[in-house]
C-alpha positions in Angstrom: 15.3 -60.3 12.7 17.6 -59.1 15.4 18.8 -56.2 13.3 15.3 -54.8 12.7 15.2 -52.7 15.9 18.6 -51.3 15.1 17.4 -50.4 11.6 14.3 -48.7 13.0 16.4 -46.8 15.6 18.8 -45.7 12.8 16.0 -44.5 10.6 14.3 -42.8 13.5 17.4 -40.8 14.6 18.5 -39.9 11.1 18.9 -36.1 10.7 16.0 -34.3 9.1 17.1 -32.4 6.0 15.4 -29.0 6.0 14.7 -27.2 2.7 17.5 -25.0 1.5 17.2 -21.3 2.3 16.1 -19.5 -0.8 17.9 -16.3 -1.8 16.1 -13.0 -1.4 16.0 -12.6 -5.2 17.4 -14.6 -8.1 20.1 -13.1 -10.3 17.4 -12.1 -12.8 15.4 -10.6 -9.9 18.3 -8.5 -8.7 19.0 -7.3 -12.2 15.4 -6.2 -12.6 15.5 -4.5 -9.2 18.6 -2.6 -10.0 17.2 -1.5 -13.4 14.0 -0.2 -11.6 16.2 1.6 -9.1 18.2 3.3 -11.8 15.1 4.2 -13.7 13.6 5.9 -10.6 16.8 7.6 -9.3 18.6 8.5 -12.4 16.8 8.1 -15.7 13.5 9.7 -14.8 15.1 12.8 -13.2 17.4 13.3 -16.2 14.6 12.9 -18.7 12.3 15.3 -16.8 14.7 18.0 -15.6 17.6 17.9 -18.0 16.3 16.9 -21.4 14.7 19.9 -23.2 10.9 19.9 -23.4 10.9 19.9 -27.2 13.0 16.6 -27.2 11.3 13.3 -28.0 13.0 11.8 -24.9 11.6 14.4 -22.5 9.3 13.1 -19.8 6.6 15.7 -19.0 5.4 16.7 -15.6 2.1 15.0 -16.1 3.8 11.6 -16.7 5.9 12.1 -13.6 2.9 13.0 -11.4 0.9 10.1 -12.8 3.7 7.6 -12.3 4.3 8.8 -8.7 0.7 8.5 -7.9 0.5 5.0 -9.2 3.6 4.0 -7.2 1.7 5.1 -4.1 -1.1 2.8 -5.2 1.4 0.0 -5.8 2.6 0.3 -2.2 -1.0 -0.2 -1.1 -1.4 -3.2 -3.4 1.8 -4.7 -2.1 0.4 -4.3 1.5 -2.8 -6.0 0.4 -0.8 -8.9 -1.1 0.8 -9.5 2.3 -2.4 -9.8 4.1 -4.6 -11.3 1.4 -2.3 -13.2 -0.9 0.0 -14.7 1.7 -2.2 -14.8 4.8 -5.6 -15.4 3.2 -7.3 -12.4 4.9 -9.3 -10.2 2.6 -9.5 -6.7 3.9 -11.9 -4.2 2.5 -10.7 -1.4 4.8 -7.2 -0.7 3.7 -8.3 2.6 2.2 -8.8 3.8 5.8 -5.1 3.3 6.6 -4.1 4.9 3.4 -6.2 7.9 4.2 -5.0 8.1 7.8 -1.4 8.4 6.7 -2.6 11.0 4.2 -4.4 13.1 6.8 -1.4 13.1 9.2 0.8 14.4 6.4 -2.0 16.8 5.3 -2.1 18.3 8.8 1.6 19.1 8.6 1.2 20.6 5.2 -1.6 22.8 6.4 0.5 24.1 9.2 3.2 24.9 6.6 0.9 27.3 4.9 1.2 29.7 7.9 -0.1 33.2 7.2 -0.2 32.7 3.4 -3.8 31.5 3.5 -6.8 33.5 2.5 -7.4 34.8 6.1 -3.7 35.6 6.9 -4.0 33.6 10.1 -1.8 31.0 11.8 -4.8 28.7 11.9 -5.8 26.8 8.8 -8.4 28.6 6.7 -11.2 26.1 7.4 -10.8 26.7 11.1 -11.0 30.4 10.7 -14.1 30.0 8.6 -15.7 27.8 11.3 -14.7 30.4 13.9 -12.2 28.2 15.8 -10.0 30.1 18.2 -7.2 27.5 18.7 -6.0 24.3 17.3 -7.6 21.1 18.6 -5.5 18.7 20.7 -4.8 16.3 17.9 -3.0 19.0 16.0 -0.4 19.4 18.8 2.5 17.9 16.9 1.4 18.9 13.4 4.1 21.6 13.0 6.9 19.1 13.4 8.1 17.1 10.3 9.8 14.5 12.5 6.7 14.0 14.7 4.6 13.8 11.5 6.8 11.0 10.1 6.4 9.1 13.3 2.7 9.6 13.4 2.3 8.4 9.8 3.5 5.1 11.0 2.0 5.1 14.5 -1.6 6.2 13.8 -2.5 3.6 11.1 -0.4 1.0 13.0 -2.2 1.6 16.3 -5.7 1.6 14.7 -4.9 -1.7 12.9 -3.3 -3.2 16.0 -6.3 -2.5 18.2 -8.9 -3.6 15.7 -6.9 -6.7 14.7 -6.3 -7.7 18.3 -9.9 -8.0 19.1 -10.9 -9.4 15.7 -8.3 -12.1 15.5 -8.7 -13.1 19.2 -12.4 -13.5 18.5 -11.5 -15.7 15.5 -13.4 -13.5 13.1 -12.4 -14.6 9.6 -13.6 -15.0 6.0 -16.4 -12.8 4.7 -17.3 -11.6 8.2 -13.9 -10.0 8.6 -14.2 -8.4 5.2 -17.6 -6.9 6.0 -16.3 -5.6 9.4 -13.3 -3.9 7.8 -15.6 -2.3 5.2 -17.9 -1.1 7.9 -14.9 0.3 9.8 -13.7 2.4 6.9 -17.2 3.6 6.2 -17.8 4.7 9.8 -14.4 6.5 9.7 -15.4 8.3 6.5 -18.7 9.5 8.1 -16.7 10.7 11.1 -14.2 12.7 9.1 -17.1 14.3 7.1 -18.1 16.2 10.3 -16.7 19.7 10.6 -16.4 19.5 14.4 -13.7 16.8 14.2 -11.2 19.3 13.0 -10.3 17.5 9.7 -11.8 20.0 7.2 -15.1 18.3 6.8 -16.0 17.2 3.3 -13.5 19.5 1.7 -10.6 18.0 3.7 -7.1 19.6 3.3 -5.9 21.3 0.2 -4.0 24.4 -1.1 -0.6 23.1 0.1 2.3 25.4 -0.5 5.4 24.1 1.3 7.1 21.1 2.8 10.1 21.6 5.1 9.9 25.3 4.2 10.5 24.6 0.5 8.0 25.3 -2.3 5.9 22.2 -3.1 4.9 22.9 -6.7 8.3 23.2 -8.3 9.5 20.6 -10.8 12.5 19.8 -8.6 10.4 19.1 -5.5 8.0 17.1 -7.6 10.9 14.9 -8.8 12.3 14.6 -5.2 8.9 13.2 -4.1 8.9 10.9 -7.2 12.3 9.5 -6.3 11.3 9.1 -2.6 8.1 7.3 -3.6 9.9 4.9 -6.0 12.7 4.1 -3.5 10.0 3.5 -0.8 8.2 1.1 -3.1 11.3 -0.8 -3.9 12.3 -0.9 -0.2 8.9 -2.2 0.8 9.2 -4.9 -1.9 12.5 -6.1 -0.5 11.0 -6.1 3.0 8.0 -8.1 1.9 10.2 -10.5 -0.1 12.4 -11.1 3.0 9.4 -11.7 5.2 7.6 -14.2 3.0 10.9 -16.0 2.3 11.6 -16.4 6.0 10.0 -18.8 8.6 7.5 -16.0 9.3 6.3 -16.1 5.8 6.0 -19.9 5.7 3.8 -19.7 8.8 1.6 -17.1 7.2 1.1 -19.3 4.1 0.3 -22.2 6.4 -2.3 -20.1 8.2 -3.8 -19.2 4.8 -3.9 -22.9 3.7 -4.9 -24.6 6.9 -5.1 -22.5 10.1 -6.4 -25.4 12.2 -3.4 -27.5 11.4 -1.1 -24.6 12.3 -2.7 -24.5 15.7 -2.4 -28.2 16.2 1.3 -27.9 15.3 1.8 -25.6 18.3 1.8 -22.2 16.7 -0.5 -19.4 17.7 -1.8 -17.8 14.5 -3.1 -14.7 16.3 0.3 -13.2 16.7 1.3 -13.8 13.2 -1.9 -12.5 11.7 -1.8 -9.4 14.0 1.9 -8.7 13.0 1.3 -8.9 9.3 -2.0 -7.0 9.5 -0.3 -4.1 11.4 2.6 -4.0 9.0 0.2 -4.0 6.1 -1.6 -1.0 7.6 1.6 0.9 8.2 2.6 0.4 4.6 -0.7 1.8 3.4 -0.2 4.8 5.8 3.2 5.5 4.4 1.7 5.3 0.8 -1.0 7.8 1.8 1.5 10.2 3.3 3.6 10.1 0.1 0.4 10.5 -2.0 -1.0 13.7 -0.4 1.8 16.2 -1.2 1.9 15.0 -4.8 -1.8 15.2 -5.6 -2.4 18.3 -3.4 -5.5 17.2 -1.5 -6.9 14.7 1.0 -10.5 14.4 1.9 -12.9 11.8 3.4 -13.6 10.4 -0.1 -10.3 8.5 0.2 -11.9 6.4 2.9 -14.8 5.3 0.7 -15.3 1.5 0.6 -14.9 1.7 -3.2 -11.3 2.8 -2.8 -10.6 -0.2 -0.5 -12.2 -2.5 -3.0 -10.0 -1.1 -5.8 -6.9 -2.0 -3.8 -8.1 -5.6 -3.7 -8.8 -5.5 -7.4 -5.2 -4.4 -8.1 -3.9 -7.3 -6.1 -6.3 -9.8 -7.8 -5.5 -8.5 -11.4 -1.8 -8.6 -10.8 -1.8 -12.0 -9.0 -2.1 -12.7 -5.3 0.8 -14.2 -3.5 3.5 -13.0 -5.9 4.4 -9.5 -4.6 5.4 -8.4 -8.1 1.9 -9.1 -9.5 0.0 -6.6 -7.3 2.5 -3.9 -8.2 2.0 -4.6 -11.9 -1.8 -4.8 -11.3 -1.7 -1.3 -9.8 0.1 0.1 -12.8 -2.1 -1.7 -15.3 -5.5 -0.8 -13.7 -4.6 2.8 -12.9 -3.0 3.3 -16.3 -6.2 2.1 -17.9 -8.2 4.3 -15.6 -6.1 7.4 -16.5 -6.7 6.7 -20.2 -10.4 5.6 -20.1 -11.6 8.4 -17.7 -10.4 10.9 -20.3 -11.3 9.1 -23.6 -14.5 7.3 -22.4 -15.3 8.1 -18.8 -18.7 6.6 -19.0 -17.2 3.1 -19.6 -14.6 3.1 -16.9 -16.7 1.4 -14.2 -17.9 -1.2 -16.7 -14.4 -1.9 -17.7 -13.2 -2.3 -14.1 -16.1 -4.7 -13.2 -15.6 -6.7 -16.4 -11.8 -6.9 -15.8 -12.4 -8.3 -12.3 -14.9 -10.9 -13.5 -12.5 -12.0 -16.3 -9.6 -12.3 -14.0 -11.7 -14.2 -11.4 -13.0 -16.7 -13.9 -10.2 -17.2 -16.4 -7.0 -15.8 -14.7 -7.2 -16.8 -11.0 -3.5 -16.3 -10.7 -3.7 -12.9 -12.3 -1.3 -11.4 -14.8 1.7 -12.8 -12.9 0.3 -16.3 -13.3 -0.4 -15.8 -17.0 3.2 -14.5 -17.5 4.6 -17.5 -15.6 2.6 -20.0 -17.8 3.7 -18.3 -21.0 7.4 -18.4 -19.8 7.1 -22.1 -19.0 5.6 -22.9 -22.4 8.4 -21.1 -24.1 11.1 -22.9 -22.1 9.5 -26.3 -22.7 9.1 -25.6 -26.5 
């Protein structure tokens, strides 16, 4: 009986064994990552620029442009997974951040047109048409590529930070947060439709000709943008993987599963949610900036609530909380969209709605969860 207190003291002071730190990627994961990097940086450029067009191995310009566009969408889906899949916050306004990054890049591309526009004026054509005499104040740094790159990050990040600061401090969550974000992007869309804002009204920005003084529509420039987009997607994937594997990511998942318990444990979830919310918005802004020079247009339609909902659909179809899943979801959904809108355009919206219903009812973990279950069955067999 005299040894009982000693035993209790020993058990109380025994060192706590923390879980082992997981590697950033497994060996298979690093192999897949390097394969993707080689495909983006070496294989695709060779097949498009070097292999003759009459060869069976030639990759056409349309396939390059389509893949690059989907990679921009995949960055937005990855951003959605950070905020929805790992933090449990469903945003229906990420299309706004995507469009803001696109508009910042579009302003720079409009200035690059110079006197090659229809009116042979230093002002963009739409400003000449509306009888503007000078650039508005928010176009001040639009002729600098370096300033544009900084604003691509700063503008969506600042808007997200200000909105998130008040929303999270007010403890707005769940469906109420989703509705407010949808209202925010809809209000921004209506604002950008107005000609007096200096963003081109309903036509937006188009007819881009140069970037950094180099022609924009050449196959070489198209491939450069393709490679930059692919490398950016892979870089953001590694960043997201590092975040969710660290203590920061574990706190985010705890906030998703039981926010009240996180608060009782001494953590303030507001800072964590605000940080990942702002980062997610910045990622969408970068995706939009890469998207615009490749598609050649940006208008307020990119801010429509339907576009933000589609980003959530990509994440849900691919599998939330997996990082790889939303990227795959963006490729699957947009690949199907590219095919169906040509072969059967009247059925596309029905297909998208049906796909979302099927995934919600029968595949709650998305394609990534389905692949994981199939792999486990094969290993156990």
